[in-house]
KOLVEX-347048 format. One line per 4 residues: number of its first residue (from 1); their letters; for each residue x, y, z of C-alpha. Coordinates in Angstrom, 1 decimal, m for minus. Layout:
<titors>
NUM) A) X Y Z; ...
</titors>
This chain:
<titors>
1) MHSA) 89.2 117.4 132.1; 90.7 120.7 133.2; 92.6 122.3 136.0; 93.2 125.8 134.6
5) ALAA) 91.7 128.4 136.9; 89.7 130.1 134.1; 88.6 127.0 132.2; 84.9 127.3 131.7
9) PLSA) 82.6 124.4 130.9; 81.2 124.2 127.3; 78.0 126.0 126.8; 77.2 123.8 123.8
13) APSS) 79.4 120.7 124.2; 80.2 118.6 121.1; 79.4 115.0 121.3; 81.9 112.7 122.9
17) ADAS) 82.4 111.1 119.5; 83.3 114.5 117.9; 85.7 115.3 120.8; 87.3 111.9 120.5
21) ELVQ) 87.8 112.3 116.7; 89.4 115.7 117.3; 91.8 114.3 119.9; 92.7 111.3 117.6
25) QVLA) 93.3 113.8 114.7; 95.7 115.8 116.9; 97.5 112.7 118.2; 98.1 111.5 114.6
29) IYSV) 100.1 114.6 114.0; 101.7 115.7 117.3; 103.8 113.6 119.6; 102.3 112.9 123.0
33) RDLT) 105.3 114.7 124.6; 104.7 117.8 122.5; 100.9 117.8 123.1; 101.4 117.3 126.8
37) ARLH) 103.7 120.3 126.9; 101.2 122.5 125.0; 98.4 121.5 127.4; 100.6 122.2 130.4
41) QAGF) 101.7 125.5 129.0; 98.0 126.5 128.7; 97.4 125.5 132.3; 96.0 122.0 131.9
45) SCWT) 98.4 120.1 134.1; 96.2 116.9 134.5; 97.3 115.6 131.1; 100.2 113.2 131.0
49) PSLL) 102.0 111.4 128.2; 100.8 108.0 129.5; 97.1 109.1 129.5; 97.4 110.4 126.0
53) NRIR) 99.0 107.2 124.9; 96.3 105.1 126.4; 93.6 107.3 124.7; 95.4 107.0 121.4
57) QGKS) 95.5 103.2 121.8; 91.9 103.0 122.8; 92.7 101.7 126.3; 91.3 104.7 128.1
61) ALPP) 88.2 106.7 127.6; 88.5 110.4 126.8; 87.6 112.5 129.8; 85.1 115.4 129.3
65) LCEA) 86.9 118.5 127.7; 86.3 122.1 128.6; 85.8 124.8 126.0; 89.4 126.0 126.4
69) ELSL) 90.8 122.5 125.9; 88.8 122.0 122.8; 89.8 125.4 121.5; 93.5 124.6 122.1
73) LQSL) 93.2 121.3 120.3; 91.3 122.8 117.3; 94.0 125.5 117.0; 96.5 122.7 116.3
77) LPTR) 94.7 121.8 113.1; 94.0 123.7 109.9; 90.6 125.3 109.4; 88.4 124.9 106.3
81) PAHY) 89.2 127.6 103.7; 86.2 129.9 103.0; 86.4 129.3 99.3; 86.0 125.5 99.6
85) DNPE) 82.2 125.9 99.3; 82.6 127.3 95.8; 86.1 126.6 94.5; 87.5 128.0 91.3
89) FRFI) 88.8 124.6 90.4; 89.9 121.3 91.8; 93.5 119.9 91.9; 95.5 116.9 93.1
93) DLFA) 98.8 117.0 94.9; 101.2 114.2 94.1; 104.6 113.6 95.9; 103.2 116.4 98.0
97) GIGG) 105.9 116.7 100.7; 104.6 119.3 103.1; 102.4 121.0 100.5; 104.5 123.8 99.1
101) IRKG) 103.0 123.7 95.6; 99.5 123.2 97.1; 99.7 126.5 99.0; 100.0 128.5 95.9
105) FEAI) 97.1 126.9 94.1; 94.9 126.9 97.1; 95.6 130.7 97.5; 94.0 131.4 94.1
109) GGKC) 90.8 129.5 95.0; 91.6 125.9 94.2; 90.4 122.9 96.2; 92.6 119.9 96.8
113) VFTS) 90.7 116.7 96.3; 93.6 114.1 96.4; 97.0 114.0 98.1; 99.7 111.4 97.8
117) EWNK) 102.8 111.4 100.1; 104.6 108.4 101.4; 106.9 109.9 104.1; 105.0 109.7 107.4
121) EAVR) 106.9 112.6 109.0; 106.0 114.9 106.0; 102.4 113.7 106.2; 102.3 114.9 109.8
125) TYKA) 103.4 118.4 108.8; 101.1 118.4 105.8; 98.0 117.4 107.8; 98.9 120.0 110.5
129) NHYS) 98.7 122.8 107.9; 96.4 121.8 105.1; 92.7 121.1 105.4; 91.2 118.0 103.9
133) DPLE) 87.5 117.9 103.2; 86.3 114.6 104.8; 83.6 114.2 102.1; 85.7 114.9 99.0
137) HHFN) 89.4 114.6 99.8; 91.4 111.4 99.5; 94.7 110.9 101.2; 97.1 108.3 99.7
141) TDIR) 100.5 107.2 100.9; 102.0 105.0 98.1; 100.9 106.3 94.7; 101.8 102.9 93.2
145) QVTQ) 98.8 101.4 95.0; 96.7 103.5 92.7; 98.6 103.5 89.5; 99.8 99.8 89.6
149) PEGL) 96.7 98.1 91.1; 97.3 94.6 92.2; 95.9 91.9 90.1; 95.5 94.0 86.9
153) TDDD) 97.7 93.7 83.9; 95.4 94.9 81.1; 96.2 98.6 80.3; 92.6 99.5 79.8
157) AIYR) 91.5 97.9 83.1; 94.4 99.7 84.9; 93.3 103.1 83.4; 89.7 102.5 84.5
161) AIDA) 90.9 101.7 88.0; 93.0 104.9 88.2; 90.1 106.9 86.9; 87.8 105.5 89.6
165) AIPD) 90.4 106.0 92.4; 91.3 109.6 91.7; 88.7 112.3 91.8; 88.2 114.5 88.7
169) HQVL) 90.3 117.6 88.7; 91.5 120.5 86.5; 95.1 120.7 87.6; 97.6 118.0 88.5
173) LAGF) 100.5 119.1 90.7; 103.6 116.9 91.3; 107.1 117.4 92.5; 108.3 113.9 91.4
177) PCQP) 111.8 112.6 92.2; 114.5 112.6 89.6; 115.3 109.1 88.5; 117.1 107.6 85.4
181) FSLA) 115.1 105.6 82.9; 116.3 102.2 81.9; 116.3 102.0 78.1; 117.3 98.3 77.9
185) GVSK) 115.0 96.4 75.7; 112.9 99.4 74.8; 112.0 99.3 71.1; 109.1 99.9 68.8
189) KNAM) 108.5 96.2 68.8; 108.0 95.8 72.5; 105.9 98.9 72.7; 103.4 97.5 70.2
193) GRAH) 100.1 96.5 71.7; 100.5 99.0 74.6; 98.1 101.8 75.1; 101.0 104.3 75.3
197) GFEC) 104.6 104.0 74.3; 105.7 105.5 77.6; 104.4 102.3 79.3; 107.7 100.7 78.3
201) QVQG) 109.9 103.8 78.3; 109.4 105.1 81.8; 108.2 102.0 83.7; 109.9 101.6 87.1
205) TLFF) 110.2 105.3 87.8; 107.8 107.5 89.8; 107.3 109.7 86.7; 105.6 106.6 85.3
209) DVAR) 102.9 107.0 87.9; 102.4 110.7 87.0; 102.2 109.7 83.3; 99.6 107.0 84.0
213) ILAA) 97.4 109.4 85.9; 97.6 112.0 83.1; 96.7 109.3 80.6; 93.7 108.1 82.7
217) KKPP) 92.3 111.5 84.0; 93.4 113.9 81.2; 93.3 117.0 83.4; 93.4 120.3 81.4
221) FFVL) 96.6 121.4 83.2; 99.6 120.1 85.1; 102.5 121.7 87.0; 105.5 119.5 87.5
225) ENVK) 108.6 120.6 89.6; 112.1 119.2 89.8; 115.7 120.1 90.4; 117.4 122.2 87.7
229) NLKS) 119.7 119.2 87.0; 116.8 117.3 85.6; 117.7 118.8 82.2; 121.2 117.3 82.2
233) HDKG) 120.5 114.1 84.2; 121.8 111.0 82.5; 123.3 113.1 79.7; 119.9 114.7 79.0
237) RTFA) 118.1 111.4 78.3; 115.9 111.6 81.3; 114.5 115.0 80.4; 114.1 114.0 76.7
241) IIME) 112.0 111.0 77.6; 109.8 113.1 80.0; 109.2 115.7 77.3; 108.4 112.9 74.7
245) TLDE) 106.0 111.3 77.1; 104.1 114.5 77.8; 103.9 115.2 74.1; 102.6 111.7 73.5
249) LGYD) 99.9 112.2 76.1; 98.6 115.2 74.3; 100.1 118.1 76.3; 102.0 121.2 75.2
253) VADA) 104.7 122.2 77.7; 105.1 125.9 78.1; 108.4 127.2 76.8; 109.4 123.7 75.6
257) GAGS) 111.8 125.0 73.1; 113.1 127.8 75.2; 116.7 128.9 74.6; 118.9 130.7 77.1
261) PDAK) 118.0 131.7 79.6; 115.4 128.9 79.9; 112.1 130.3 81.2; 111.3 126.9 82.7
265) VIDA) 114.1 127.4 85.2; 113.0 129.8 87.9; 115.3 131.1 90.7; 113.7 131.8 94.0
269) RHFL) 116.0 134.8 94.6; 113.4 136.9 92.8; 111.0 136.2 95.6; 113.1 135.5 98.7
273) PQHR) 116.8 135.9 99.6; 117.8 132.4 98.6; 119.5 131.2 95.4; 117.4 128.1 94.5
277) ERIV) 116.8 127.1 90.9; 114.1 124.7 90.0; 112.6 123.5 86.7; 108.9 124.0 86.3
281) LVGI) 107.0 122.2 83.6; 103.5 123.7 83.0; 101.5 121.5 80.7; 98.3 122.5 78.8
285) RRDL) 96.2 119.8 77.1; 96.7 120.3 73.4; 93.0 120.4 72.5; 92.6 123.6 74.5
289) KKQD) 94.8 125.4 72.0; 96.4 127.8 74.4; 99.6 128.8 72.8; 100.0 132.1 74.6
293) FTLR) 101.1 130.8 78.0; 104.7 131.4 78.9; 106.7 131.4 82.2; 108.6 134.4 81.0
297) DIRR) 105.6 136.4 82.3; 106.2 135.3 85.8; 108.2 138.5 86.4; 104.9 140.3 86.6
301) FYPA) 104.5 138.7 90.0; 107.9 139.4 91.4; 107.6 141.4 94.7; 108.4 145.1 94.5
305) QVPS) 111.1 144.3 97.0; 112.6 141.0 98.0; 112.5 140.6 101.8; 115.9 140.9 103.5
309) LQSL) 117.5 138.0 105.3; 117.3 140.0 108.5; 113.6 140.4 108.2; 113.2 136.6 108.2
313) LERA) 115.3 135.9 111.3; 113.9 135.3 114.8; 114.7 138.1 117.3; 115.9 135.7 120.0
317) PDDK) 116.7 132.3 118.5; 117.5 129.5 120.9; 121.3 129.2 121.7; 121.2 125.5 120.7
321) YILS) 121.4 126.7 117.1; 124.9 128.2 117.7; 127.6 125.9 116.3; 129.6 124.1 118.9
325) PVLW) 133.3 125.1 119.1; 134.3 121.7 117.7; 132.0 121.9 114.7; 132.9 125.5 113.9
329) RYLY) 136.6 124.6 114.0; 136.0 121.6 111.7; 134.1 123.7 109.2; 136.6 126.5 109.3
333) QYAK) 139.6 124.2 108.8; 137.8 122.2 106.1; 137.1 125.4 104.1; 140.7 126.6 104.5
337) KHKA) 142.0 123.3 103.2; 139.9 123.3 100.1; 140.4 127.0 99.4; 144.2 126.4 99.4
341) KGNG) 143.6 123.7 96.8; 141.5 126.1 94.7; 138.2 124.3 95.4; 135.0 126.1 96.3
345) FGFG) 133.9 123.8 99.1; 133.2 125.4 102.4; 130.6 127.0 104.6; 128.4 129.9 103.6
349) LNDP) 128.6 132.7 106.2; 125.9 135.3 105.8; 125.9 138.8 107.3; 122.2 139.6 108.1
353) RNPD) 123.1 143.3 108.2; 123.7 143.2 104.5; 120.3 144.1 102.9; 121.4 142.4 99.6
357) CCVR) 122.5 139.1 101.2; 121.2 136.1 99.3; 121.9 132.7 100.8; 122.8 129.4 99.2
361) TLSA) 120.2 126.7 98.5; 118.8 125.2 101.6; 119.2 121.4 101.3; 117.7 118.4 103.0
365) RYYK) 121.1 117.7 104.6; 121.0 121.0 106.5; 120.3 119.1 109.7; 123.8 117.6 109.6
369) DGSE) 125.9 120.8 110.2; 124.0 123.7 108.6; 127.2 124.7 106.7; 125.6 126.0 103.5
373) ILID) 123.7 128.7 105.4; 125.4 130.1 108.5; 124.3 133.3 110.2; 127.2 135.6 111.2
377) RGWD) 127.0 136.7 114.8; 130.0 139.1 114.6; 132.9 136.6 113.9; 136.1 138.5 113.3
381) SAVG) 137.9 136.7 110.4; 141.2 138.5 111.1; 141.2 137.5 114.7; 140.2 134.0 113.7
385) EAAF) 143.2 133.7 111.5; 145.6 134.9 114.1; 144.1 133.1 117.1; 141.2 130.9 116.3
389) QDAD) 140.5 130.0 119.9; 140.3 133.7 121.1; 137.5 133.5 123.7; 135.8 136.8 122.8
393) NMAR) 135.7 135.9 119.1; 134.6 132.3 119.8; 131.6 133.7 121.7; 130.5 135.2 118.4
397) RPRR) 130.8 132.0 116.4; 128.0 131.6 113.8; 124.7 129.7 114.1; 122.5 127.8 111.8
401) LSPR) 119.0 128.7 110.9; 116.2 127.6 113.2; 113.4 125.5 111.6; 111.1 128.6 111.9
405) ECAR) 113.6 130.6 109.9; 113.8 127.8 107.3; 110.0 128.0 107.0; 110.3 131.7 106.3
409) LMGF) 113.2 131.3 103.9; 111.1 128.8 101.9; 108.0 131.1 102.1; 105.8 128.8 104.2
413) DVPG) 105.9 131.3 107.0; 105.6 135.1 106.8; 106.6 137.1 109.9; 103.5 138.7 111.5
417) REPF) 101.0 136.2 110.0; 99.6 133.0 111.3; 102.7 130.7 111.7; 103.2 127.5 109.7
421) RIPV) 102.8 124.6 112.2; 105.9 122.5 112.7; 104.8 119.4 114.6; 108.0 117.4 114.0
425) SDTQ) 111.6 117.4 115.4; 114.2 119.9 114.2; 115.9 117.1 112.2; 112.7 116.2 110.3
429) AYKQ) 111.8 119.9 109.8; 115.2 120.6 108.2; 114.8 117.7 105.9; 111.2 118.7 105.0
433) FGNS) 112.0 122.3 104.2; 115.2 121.4 102.4; 113.2 119.0 100.2; 110.4 121.4 99.5
437) VVVP) 109.7 124.3 97.1; 109.8 128.0 97.6; 106.1 128.8 98.1; 106.0 132.3 96.4
441) VFAA) 107.5 130.8 93.2; 104.5 128.5 92.8; 102.1 131.1 94.0; 103.3 133.2 91.1
445) VAQL) 103.0 130.2 88.7; 99.4 129.7 90.0; 98.6 133.3 89.4; 99.9 133.1 85.9
449) LLPH) 97.8 130.0 85.1; 94.6 131.3 86.8; 93.1 133.2 83.8; 93.5 130.0 81.7
453) IRQL) 91.9 127.9 84.3; 89.0 130.3 84.5; 88.4 130.2 80.8; 87.5 126.5 81.2
457) KS) 84.2 127.6 82.9; 83.3 129.8 79.9
</titors>
C-alpha cells in the first residue's frame, strides 16, 4: 500500500506473515497517531489511524507493503547486534527501565537473555531500542510471577522453578527500588528451616526477588544500582540488611568496607555535565576468589574531556519548551521567598555558554515544571529585579530541556550518532530519563568488569 511517487515494489517480498509480524511489533511500541505521521512524512498518505487500529485489532487485513514502507517500519525497531552470534557472555536485566545499564554491558559484547520491567510505557521505549533474540530472550513484566510462583510454598521447589524460568547467565543487572525492610517478627527462630535467612529478612520488598534469583541461579557477577541515599535509608538498616543478604548468598561486594570517599558512590559529572550520584554494588561470587576488583579504578575510563552542556543542546528546540510567563513568574517568586528565609529551594538556571556548567540531577518529576534544570536564554537578572514584566527580558525567559536533550544528558543519545528512539509522550520521556541511569557510568563499570568476565572462559 503506497502512494509515494518513488515507492518501488519489493524485488523479494517477505511473506505476508512476516510483514504482519513487523507491523504488529511496531504498533506495540508506537501510537497509531505517531506512526501515521511518520508514514505521511515519508509520502505514504493512504495510511490512517483508523486503518492502523483495525490492523492492530485484527479487524482488517494488512495491505501489501512496498519496499520503502517496509524499510521505514524496520527503521523504527532495533537491529540485531553483530556480536550476538558469538557473545562474550550472557546477562539478565531486572527492573530494567529503558535499558540504561544494559547498554553498557551490551557494548562490551554481552547478550541479554532476560528482561523484566513492569511499566508499560518504559517497555515501549525499551523495545524500540534494544534487540531481543526471539529464540533466546525472555521478556517478563512482573518479576514476582517468576520469583513467587503461584501454588508453591516449599523453598526448594520455588528455587527450581526460578532456575527453570530464567536462562543461565554470567551477569545479573538490576536497578531495584529502594524500600524499607520490616523487621517485625524476624528472629533466628522464625528463620529456622528456611533455605536462607534473607527469606524472612527481606520478604515483601523487590530486593527479595533479586536475592531469590541470585540464590537460584548463582551467576558469577552482579551489578546493582540505587540512589545514594540507600546507604542512609531507614537509619542505615536497609543497606545493612542488603549487604548481609549478599554476603549470606556467597558474594563479595567490591569496596564493601570503603571509607570516605566511598568508591561505591559514583558521580556522573565525571562523564557528563550532570551532578548525579548513585551507589553501585558489584558482586563477585566468593568461590571465584577475585579480591582485586575495585570501583576506584573506574577513573581509568573517565573521558579525557567531559562534553559541555552546550554540545548536548539542540540547535533549534521547539518553542513549547520555553516556560510560560506565569510559570516563570511563579518559579522566580518562589525562589526569592525561600532565599529570603535562607533556604536553598529554587530553580537551577544554567548558562550553556559556560563550558564548566554542570547541571543538577535530572529527576522523574522534571515533566512538572523543569525547575531543577533550566536553560538560560539571556535573562537579565538585574532587569528582572527592577521590572519583572519587562517585555524584552520576558522574551528571553528560560526553557526546560527537550526529551532529546535529556536523552543526551543521560548518555542514551550522542549527537552525531544514531539517535535513541523516543516513542512515548514528552511527559513519559521525562519520567523515564529521570528514573534512569547515566549510561557512560555503567559502560565504565562494564569495562572494568570485562577482564574478570573473560577469565571465566579460561
